[in-house]
C-alpha positions in Angstrom: -27.4 61.8 148.2 -24.0 61.5 149.9 -22.8 58.0 150.3 -20.1 56.5 152.5 -18.4 53.1 151.8 -18.0 51.5 155.2 -14.7 49.7 155.8 -13.7 47.1 158.5 -17.3 46.9 159.9 -18.0 44.3 162.6 -21.2 42.3 162.3 -22.2 42.6 165.9 -21.4 46.2 166.4 -21.9 48.8 163.7 -24.7 47.4 161.6 -27.0 46.5 164.4 -26.5 50.0 165.7 -27.4 51.4 162.4 -30.7 49.4 162.2 -31.5 50.5 165.8 -30.8 54.2 164.9 -33.1 54.0 161.9 -35.9 52.5 164.1 -35.5 55.1 166.8 -35.0 58.2 164.6 -36.5 57.5 161.2 -37.2 61.1 160.3 -34.5 62.9 162.1 -31.5 64.5 160.3 -28.3 64.9 162.3 -25.3 66.9 161.1 -22.3 64.8 160.4 -19.0 65.5 162.0 -16.8 67.5 159.6 -14.0 65.0 160.3 -16.2 62.3 158.9 -15.9 63.8 155.4 -12.3 62.7 155.3 -13.2 59.0 155.6 -14.3 58.4 152.0 -11.9 55.7 151.1 -13.7 52.3 150.9 -12.3 49.1 152.1 -14.0 45.6 151.7 -16.8 44.5 154.0 -17.2 40.8 154.6 -20.5 40.7 156.3 -23.3 39.2 154.1 -26.1 40.7 156.3 -24.8 44.1 155.4 -25.0 43.2 151.7 -28.6 42.2 152.1 -29.6 45.3 154.2 -27.7 48.0 152.2 -26.5 48.5 148.7 -23.3 46.6 148.1 -20.6 47.7 145.6 -19.1 44.5 144.3 -16.3 46.4 142.5 -14.9 47.7 145.7 -16.4 44.9 147.9 -17.8 47.6 150.3 -21.2 48.4 151.7 -22.6 51.8 150.7 -24.3 53.6 153.6 -26.2 56.9 153.4 -24.3 59.7 155.2 -27.2 60.5 157.5 -27.5 56.9 158.5 -23.8 56.7 159.2 -24.0 59.8 161.4 -27.0 58.3 163.3 -25.0 55.1 163.8 -21.9 56.8 165.1 -23.8 59.0 167.5 -25.9 56.2 168.9 -22.8 54.0 169.4 -21.1 56.8 171.2 -24.0 57.4 173.5 -24.3 53.7 174.2 -20.7 52.8 174.9 -19.3 56.1 176.3 -17.7 55.9 179.8 -17.1 59.2 181.5 -15.0 59.7 184.7 -17.4 61.1 187.4 -14.5 63.1 188.9 -14.0 65.0 185.6 -16.4 67.9 185.4 -17.0 70.2 182.5 -16.4 74.0 183.0 -20.0 74.8 183.6 -20.2 72.1 186.2 -17.5 73.6 188.4 -18.6 75.7 191.3 -16.4 78.6 190.4 -17.9 78.9 186.9 -21.5 78.3 187.7 -22.1 82.0 188.2 -21.2 82.7 184.7 -22.9 79.7 182.9 -26.1 79.7 185.1 -29.2 80.2 183.0 -30.9 82.4 185.6 -28.2 85.0 185.7 -29.1 88.1 183.7 -26.1 89.9 182.5 -26.7 93.6 181.6 -23.8 94.2 179.3 -23.1 97.9 178.6 -23.9 99.3 175.2 -21.0 100.7 173.2 -21.4 104.3 172.2 -17.9 104.8 170.8 -16.5 106.2 174.1 -14.7 104.4 177.0 -17.0 103.8 180.0 -15.8 104.1 183.5 -14.1 101.0 184.7 -13.9 99.8 188.4 -11.0 100.9 190.4 -7.8 98.8 190.2 -4.9 98.2 192.4 -3.0 101.1 190.9 -5.8 103.5 191.5 -3.5 106.4 192.2 -2.0 106.1 188.8 -4.6 104.5 186.6 -7.6 106.5 187.8 -7.8 110.3 187.4 -10.3 111.8 189.7 -12.4 114.7 188.4 -13.8 117.3 190.8 -17.4 118.0 189.8 -19.5 116.4 187.1 -18.4 117.0 183.6 -21.6 116.9 181.5 -21.1 115.9 177.9 -23.1 117.7 175.3 -24.9 115.6 172.7 -23.0 117.3 169.9 -19.6 117.3 171.6 -16.8 116.5 169.1 -15.0 114.1 171.4 -17.9 111.7 171.7 -17.5 110.5 168.0 -13.7 110.6 168.2 -12.7 108.6 171.3 -12.9 104.8 171.0 -14.0 102.2 173.5 -10.7 100.3 174.1 -8.9 98.8 177.0 -8.0 101.4 179.6 -4.3 100.9 180.4 -1.8 103.6 181.4 1.1 104.3 179.1 3.7 102.0 180.7 1.3 99.1 181.3 0.2 99.2 177.6 3.8 99.4 176.6 4.7 96.3 178.6 1.7 94.3 177.2 2.5 95.3 173.6 6.2 94.4 174.1 5.3 91.0 175.5 3.0 90.4 172.6 5.7 91.3 170.1 8.2 88.9 171.9 5.5 86.2 171.7 5.3 86.7 167.9 9.0 86.5 167.5 9.2 83.4 169.6 6.7 81.8 167.4 8.8 82.7 164.3 12.0 81.4 165.9 10.2 78.1 166.8 10.0 77.2 163.1 13.7 76.4 163.1 15.6 77.0 166.3 19.0 76.5 164.5 18.2 79.1 161.8 19.4 82.0 164.0 22.0 82.4 166.8 19.3 83.9 169.1 17.0 81.0 168.3 19.4 78.5 169.8 19.8 80.6 172.9 16.1 80.9 173.3 15.7 77.1 172.9 18.2 76.5 175.7 16.3 79.0 177.9 13.0 77.1 177.2 14.6 73.9 178.2 15.9 75.3 181.5 12.8 77.4 182.2 9.6 76.0 180.7 7.6 79.0 181.9 9.3 81.1 179.1 10.4 84.0 181.3 14.1 83.5 180.6 13.3 83.2 176.8 11.3 86.4 176.9 14.0 88.2 178.7 16.6 87.0 176.2 14.4 88.3 173.3 13.9 91.7 175.1 17.7 92.0 175.6 18.3 91.3 171.8 15.7 93.9 170.7 17.2 96.5 173.1 15.4 99.9 173.1 13.3 99.2 170.0 9.8 100.3 170.3 7.0 97.8 170.4 5.5 99.2 167.3 8.7 98.5 165.4 8.8 94.9 166.8 5.2 94.2 165.8 5.6 95.7 162.3 8.8 93.7 161.6 7.2 90.5 163.0 4.1 91.0 160.9 6.1 91.5 157.7 8.1 88.3 158.3 5.0 86.4 159.3 3.3 87.1 156.0 6.3 85.7 154.1 6.2 82.5 156.3 2.5 82.0 155.6 3.0 82.4 151.9 6.0 80.0 152.0 3.9 77.4 153.7 1.1 77.6 151.2 3.4 77.8 148.3 5.2 74.5 149.1 2.1 72.8 150.4 0.5 73.0 147.0 3.5 71.1 145.6 3.3 68.5 148.3 6.5 69.6 150.1 7.1 70.7 153.7 10.1 73.1 153.8 11.0 75.5 156.6 10.7 79.2 155.7 13.8 80.1 157.7 16.7 80.3 157.0 16.0 82.6 154.1 16.8 81.6 150.5 17.1 84.2 147.7 15.0 82.2 145.2 12.2 81.9 147.7 12.2 85.6 148.4 12.3 86.3 144.7 9.1 84.2 144.2 7.5 86.0 147.2 8.3 89.4 145.6 6.6 88.3 142.4 3.6 87.2 144.4 3.5 90.6 146.1 3.5 92.3 142.7 0.5 90.2 141.5 -1.3 91.1 144.7 -0.5 94.8 144.3 -1.9 94.8 140.7 -5.0 93.0 141.8 -5.7 95.1 144.9 -4.1 98.4 143.9 -2.2 98.7 147.2 1.0 97.2 148.8 3.5 99.2 146.7 6.1 99.2 149.6 5.7 95.5 150.5 9.1 94.4 149.0 10.9 97.4 150.5 9.4 96.7 153.9 10.5 93.1 153.7 14.1 94.1 153.0 14.0 96.4 156.0 12.7 93.5 158.1 15.6 91.2 156.9 18.1 94.0 157.8 16.4 94.1 161.2 16.7 90.4 161.7 20.4 90.5 160.7 21.3 92.8 163.5 18.9 91.6 166.3 18.5 87.8 166.0 21.3 87.1 163.6 19.0 85.2 161.1 20.9 83.0 158.7 20.5 83.9 155.0 20.0 87.6 155.7 23.2 88.6 154.0 22.4 86.8 150.8 19.0 88.6 150.7 20.4 92.0 151.3 23.2 91.6 148.7 20.9 90.4 145.9 20.8 93.1 143.3 17.6 91.9 141.7 15.7 92.0 145.0 16.9 95.5 145.7 16.0 96.7 142.2 12.6 95.0 142.4 11.8 96.8 145.7 12.9 100.1 144.3 10.7 99.7 141.2 7.7 98.7 143.2 8.2 101.7 145.6 8.5 104.0 142.6 5.1 102.9 141.3 3.5 104.3 144.5 4.0 107.9 143.4 4.6 110.9 145.6 3.8 110.7 149.3 0.7 112.6 150.4 1.9 114.5 153.5 -0.3 115.9 156.2 -1.3 119.4 155.1 -0.6 122.3 157.5 -3.4 124.3 159.0 -3.9 127.9 158.1 -4.6 131.0 160.2 -8.4 130.4 160.0 -8.1 127.0 161.6 -5.9 128.2 164.5 -8.4 131.0 165.2 -11.2 128.4 165.2 -9.3 126.4 167.9 -8.8 129.7 169.9 -12.5 130.4 169.6 -13.5 127.0 170.8 -11.1 127.3 173.8 -13.2 130.3 174.8 -16.7 129.4 173.8 -17.2 125.7 173.1 -20.3 124.1 174.6 -18.5 121.2 176.1 -15.7 121.8 178.6 -14.0 118.6 177.4 -13.9 120.1 173.9 -12.4 123.3 175.4 -9.6 121.3 177.0 -9.1 119.3 173.8 -8.9 122.5 171.7 -6.3 123.9 174.2 -4.2 120.7 174.0 -4.2 120.8 170.3 -3.1 124.4 170.3 -0.4 123.4 172.7 0.8 120.7 170.4 0.7 123.1 167.4 2.7 125.9 169.1 5.2 123.3 170.5 5.8 121.9 167.0 5.4 118.4 168.5 4.0 115.1 167.3 0.9 114.1 169.1 2.6 110.8 170.2 5.3 113.0 171.9 2.7 114.2 174.4 1.6 110.7 175.5 3.7 110.9 178.6 5.1 114.2 180.0 7.4 114.1 182.9 7.1 117.7 184.2 6.0 121.2 183.1 7.7 124.5 183.6 5.7 127.7 183.4 7.2 131.2 182.7 4.3 133.6 182.8 6.2 136.8 182.1 6.8 139.0 179.1 7.9 136.8 176.3 7.3 133.9 178.6 6.6 130.3 177.7 5.4 126.9 178.9 7.9 124.1 178.6 7.0 120.4 178.4 9.7 117.9 179.3 9.5 114.3 178.1 11.7 111.3 177.5 9.0 109.3 175.6 9.2 110.5 172.0 9.9 109.1 168.6 13.7 109.3 168.7 14.1 108.7 172.4 15.6 105.2 171.9 18.7 106.4 170.0 21.9 106.5 172.0 22.1 108.9 174.9 18.8 110.6 174.0 17.0 108.2 176.4 18.8 109.9 179.3 17.8 113.4 178.2 14.6 115.4 178.4 13.3 116.8 175.2 11.9 120.3 175.9 8.9 121.4 174.0 8.7 125.2 174.3 5.3 126.8 173.8 5.3 130.6 173.3 2.9 132.4 175.7 1.4 134.6 173.0 -0.4 133.0 170.0 -2.0 134.4 166.9 -4.8 136.0 168.9 -4.7 138.7 171.6 -6.2 136.8 174.5 -4.2 135.2 177.2 -4.9 131.8 175.8 -2.4 129.8 177.9 -3.7 131.1 181.2 -7.3 130.3 180.0 -6.2 126.7 179.2 -4.4 126.2 182.5 -7.6 127.3 184.4 -9.7 124.9 182.4 -7.2 122.1 182.9 -7.4 122.6 186.6 -11.2 122.9 186.5 -11.7 119.4 185.0 -9.5 117.9 187.7 -6.2 117.6 185.9 -3.0 118.8 187.7 -0.5 120.4 185.4 2.1 120.5 188.2 2.1 116.8 188.8 5.4 115.0 188.5 5.3 112.9 186.5 2.4 114.4 184.7 1.6 111.4 182.4 -0.4 112.0 179.3 -1.1 115.6 178.6 -4.6 114.8 177.4 -6.0 111.5 178.8 -8.9 109.9 176.8 -12.1 111.4 178.2 -15.1 109.3 179.3 -18.6 110.0 178.1 -20.0 110.2 181.7 -17.3 112.5 182.9 -13.7 112.2 183.9 -10.7 110.8 182.1 -9.2 107.4 181.5 -5.7 106.4 182.5 -4.6 105.8 178.9 -3.4 108.7 176.6 -5.5 109.8 173.7 -4.2 107.9 170.6 -3.0 109.5 167.4 -6.0 108.4 165.4 -8.4 109.6 168.1 -6.6 113.0 168.1 -6.9 113.3 164.4 -10.6 112.5 164.4 -11.2 115.0 167.3 -9.3 117.7 165.4 -11.4 117.2 162.3 -14.5 117.4 164.5 -13.4 120.7 166.1 -12.5 122.2 162.7 -15.6 121.0 160.9 -17.0 123.7 158.6 -13.7 125.3 157.8 -11.8 124.9 154.6 -10.2 121.5 153.9 -11.0 120.3 157.4 -11.5 116.7 156.2 -7.8 116.4 155.0 -6.2 117.2 158.4 -4.3 114.5 160.3 -2.6 114.6 163.7 0.8 115.5 162.0 -0.8 118.7 160.7 -0.4 120.2 164.1 3.4 119.8 164.0 3.7 120.9 160.4 1.7 124.1 160.8 4.2 126.5 162.3 7.2 124.9 160.5 5.4 125.7 157.2 4.7 129.2 158.3 8.3 129.7 159.2 9.5 128.5 155.8 7.0 130.8 154.0 8.1 133.8 156.1 11.7 133.3 155.0 13.3 131.7 158.1 16.5 129.8 157.3 16.7 126.0 157.5 18.9 126.0 160.6 16.3 127.8 162.6 13.5 125.7 161.3 15.4 122.5 162.2 15.8 123.5 165.8 12.1 124.5 166.0 11.1 121.2 164.5 13.4 119.3 167.0 15.5 117.9 164.1 19.2 117.2 164.5 21.5 118.4 161.7 25.2 118.0 160.9 25.8 121.7 161.8 23.9 122.0 165.1 23.8 118.4 166.4 21.5 117.0 169.0 22.6 119.3 171.9 20.8 122.2 170.4 17.5 120.2 170.3 17.9 118.8 173.8 19.1 122.0 175.6 16.5 124.5 176.5 18.7 127.6 176.6 20.2 126.9 173.2 16.7 127.1 171.7 16.4 130.8 172.8 17.2 132.4 169.5 14.9 130.3 167.3 12.1 130.6 169.9 12.5 134.4 169.9 12.2 134.5 166.1 9.0 132.4 166.4 7.6 134.8 168.9 8.4 137.7 166.5 6.6 135.9 163.7 3.5 135.2 165.8 3.5 138.9 166.9 3.6 140.1 163.3 0.8 137.7 162.4 -1.2 138.9 165.4 -1.1 142.5 164.2 -2.3 141.6 160.8 0.7 141.0 158.5 0.6 138.1 156.1 3.3 135.5 155.7 4.2 136.6 152.2 4.5 140.2 153.4 6.8 139.2 156.2 8.9 137.3 153.7 9.1 140.4 151.4 10.3 142.5 154.3 13.3 140.3 154.7 14.8 139.1 157.9 12.4 138.7 160.8 15.1 139.6 163.3 15.4 143.1 161.7 11.7 144.0 162.4 11.2 146.1 165.5 9.1 144.0 167.9 5.8 145.5 169.0 5.0 145.2 172.7 1.5 144.5 173.7 -0.1 145.6 170.4 -3.8 145.9 170.9 -6.2 144.3 168.4 -9.9 143.6 167.8 -11.6 140.5 168.9 -11.4 137.6 166.5 -14.4 135.6 165.4 -14.2 132.1 163.9 -13.6 133.4 160.4 -12.6 137.0 161.2 -9.4 138.7 160.1 -7.2 140.9 162.1 -7.1 144.6 161.4 -4.0 145.8 159.7 -1.9 147.8 162.2 1.3 149.4 160.8 4.6 148.9 162.4 5.5 152.4 163.7 9.2 153.5 163.4 11.0 154.3 166.6 11.4 158.0 165.9 7.5 158.5 165.6 6.8 157.1 169.1 5.6 159.9 171.3 5.7 158.1 174.7 9.0 158.2 176.6 10.8 154.9 176.3 12.4 153.0 179.1 16.2 153.3 178.6 16.9 149.9 180.2 14.3 148.2 177.9 15.8 150.0 174.9 19.3 148.9 175.8 18.2 145.2 176.2 16.4 145.2 172.9 19.3 146.9 171.2 21.7 144.2 172.5 19.2 141.5 171.2 19.0 143.2 167.7 22.8 143.5 167.6 23.2 139.8 168.5 20.8 138.7 165.7 22.8 140.9 163.2 25.9 138.9 164.0 24.2 135.5 163.4 25.8 133.0 161.2 23.0 132.8 158.6 21.9 136.4 158.7 25.2 138.3 158.6 26.4 137.9 154.9 28.8 140.8 154.7 32.3 140.1 153.6 35.3 141.1 155.7 35.8 144.4 153.8 32.2 145.5 154.3 32.4 144.6 158.0 35.5 146.7 158.5 34.1 149.6 156.5 30.9 149.6 158.7 32.8 149.1 161.9 32.7 152.9 162.8 28.9 153.1 162.5 28.2 150.1 164.8 26.8 150.8 168.2 25.2 148.9 171.1 22.0 150.8 170.4 19.6 150.7 167.3 20.5 152.9 164.4 17.2 154.9 164.8 18.1 155.9 168.3 21.6 157.0 167.3 20.1 159.2 164.5 18.0 161.0 167.1 21.2 162.2 168.7 20.5 160.6 172.1 23.6 158.6 172.1 27.1 160.1 172.4 29.8 157.8 171.0 32.9 158.3 173.1 35.9 156.8 171.4 38.6 158.3 173.6 40.7 156.5 176.1 38.7 158.0 179.0 40.1 161.5 179.4 37.5 164.0 180.4 39.2 167.0 178.7 39.6 165.3 175.4 36.1 163.9 175.4 34.5 167.3 176.2 36.4 169.0 173.4 35.4 166.6 170.7 31.7 166.3 171.8 31.0 170.0 172.0 32.8 171.4 169.0 33.0 168.7 166.3 30.3 166.8 164.6 29.9 163.1 165.4 30.8 162.1 161.9 34.1 163.9 162.0 34.9 162.1 165.3 34.3 158.7 163.6 36.7 159.6 160.8 39.4 160.9 163.2 39.4 158.0 165.6 38.3 154.4 165.2 35.4 153.2 167.5 37.4 150.1 168.5 41.1 149.2 168.3 42.8 146.1 169.4 46.4 145.1 168.8 47.4 141.4 168.3 49.9 140.3 171.0 53.3 139.2 169.9 53.7 135.5 169.3 50.1 135.1 168.3 48.2 135.3 165.1 44.4 135.8 165.0 42.3 133.8 162.5 38.6 134.5 161.9 36.2 131.6 160.9 34.5 132.7 157.6 31.1 131.3 158.7 30.8 132.0 162.4 33.0 135.2 162.4 34.5 133.9 165.6 38.2 134.7 166.3 40.6 132.0 167.2 44.2 132.4 168.4 47.2 130.5 166.8 50.7 130.5 168.2 53.4 131.3 165.6 54.5 128.5 163.4 51.6 126.2 164.3 48.8 124.9 162.2 46.2 124.4 165.0 44.4 127.0 167.2 44.8 127.1 170.9 41.5 125.2 171.1 43.0 122.4 169.0 41.1 123.2 165.7 43.0 122.6 162.5 43.6 125.6 160.3 41.6 125.0 157.0 40.2 127.1 154.2 37.4 128.2 156.5 39.8 130.3 158.5 41.0 133.8 157.4 44.1 135.5 158.9 43.5 138.9 160.4 45.8 141.9 160.5 47.9 142.9 163.5 45.4 145.7 164.4 41.6 145.0 164.8 39.0 147.8 164.3 36.0 145.5 164.9 35.0 143.7 168.0 34.6 140.1 166.7 33.2 137.4 169.0 36.1 135.4 170.4 36.5 131.7 171.2 36.2 131.0 175.0 39.0 128.4 174.9 41.4 130.6 172.9 40.7 133.7 175.1 39.9 132.4 178.6 40.9 135.7 180.2 39.6 138.2 177.7 38.3 141.3 179.5 34.7 142.5 179.2 33.2 139.1 178.8 29.8 138.5 180.4 30.3 135.3 182.5 27.6 135.7 185.2 24.3 137.5 186.1 26.3 140.1 188.0 28.4 140.9 184.9 25.2 141.3 182.8 23.7 143.7 185.4 27.0 145.7 185.5 27.0 145.9 181.7 23.4 147.1 181.6 24.1 149.7 184.3 27.0 151.1 182.3 24.8 151.3 179.2 22.1 153.1 181.2 24.7 155.5 182.5 25.9 156.2 179.0 22.3 156.9 177.9 21.7 159.3 180.8 25.0 161.1 180.1 24.1 161.5 176.4 20.7 163.0 177.3 22.3 165.4 179.8 24.8 166.5 177.0 22.0 166.9 174.5 19.9 168.9 176.9 
């Protein structure tokens, strides 16, 4: 039995109440207030009546009362002596809240089925509510029903604002531990004094964090909060009260040892110390937290974090999808039972062919459609992972989706028709999320589909294929990049396709649509070869993808879910019976010639280039071998040209006269860059080019006579003749090429 020693009890107050409570409720048992458990310290009780009615401890000179009796006494005394203000009403007594707390009101709360239900219209109905024409009936076995969660329906920017405010509130709570522990904490404290609403303090914190994403702010705040909680408990056990900030190196060392013990016990948390050091570095450059430098300069803390991170082992990356899985998505786009699953499969194909993260598609500004031969669909966005870095926030990142995929159907047009059928407008500016979260009763939410929901939906669509349980949302981005690597594409092309900046290309290649033309063309060639039945290893064995003759409109059989394409051989040009379009041949010849002069693909040394200069032509080698092209190396004289073309073989003409000759002007020296093969001009007795580039070991001096038409620097040769500067110049060059082809055919006939 729990006993309580009553201290400082008045004769005429507590003990009579206790006797009265016993008489009124002899058999009742009341729960004692949890706070009463803290009053166990006994103090002397002088009343003799209490000694006669209850057990009395003479050692402590206190009356021993049963815990239940004590609870009855306190409750009865409170009910007898309480005095409430009639004007003060409880929440359920106020008129505005009676509709909620009234017993007769039957609330029919909706049941949660794992999918967001339709919410009532809000003030921002035009932006938050996407109307759907017609009723979209969801099948019972639709994959999206088990993937989409029932969470708050907020559009992208509203959710971003709320999460940022939540992160600032957490950091404000951290700074309040010790306002003087950081430079920003003192400023925030002054803001709270001048503005108790906290708006100025919140604005100050947002300005300090700059363009950091809310996920980063929440992650760093959570890491520092865990250290603060451990610090409080660690010193509370010792009977001390010490502020966790500013940081002290011995405290952090003890915290790291605690993290190691937790990691051994739970078999997780290998990156906890490394994450905390990243958080300290974050606080140094954002809120100027005191003690951060000592933590970052501690060798034992850095070594400890590295050792713990090493124990984690290799990182398990998201596996790429294979050809079987992409064909399954194409099949579902055509024949899925649920139209929502059709749209979902199309959006995932769009993300795969665009080599984009799923989070990059959460807010699209506008879409451009080029539905022509070798056309594409381009998604422009500013809300992506690296958008907060420098000037990238002011640039659109283009995601280029090739029009042709790994199957022969016009899948992009099918997707656009379905997208319009469910009520989504691809031409809307801004578009918002490419795929809003669908509702179970039809229509779509205002919020974008989250990354975890997209991964669950992808696994639901690919269920039954090989390794479908291991796929994550990043598998869509990694698929084509993995295929490009296996087919032999160089790293520079794969970096541009993956929207990664490198020291060679820089960010301008990633953010400029026209500068991605060459890598996108290579990707189209790869998809075309896969579509006609070639494997990635076979493509790699053939060598450079750019050297393969592209097939136009290659027919193929219909693909099933697990079907394989029939092997269709790539026919050489000389075996084609149909008459080719000369303009088309000239354009493709120029493209092949451009690829052969690429930095990473042209590995010939200078002597090899000079030796093969006579055999170079604007047209493919196979066309030249047919005798359809007459190579005119003369200065333009009709008599001299006719004599050589009619009587002498072409090979002798090449040996007698160079195909191209250019003399270096006096006062200038031409230098060729050994990597780009681009020619720069240098004035005599100078060590820099005309375009202000310093002459280094990467430049090679050329002779006074050039027999090869090298690409030239635009700044060094601004007035160089024959340069294509506009669309009219390109049309004129193609017309001249067409005229040469016709002239060659007339001469051959």
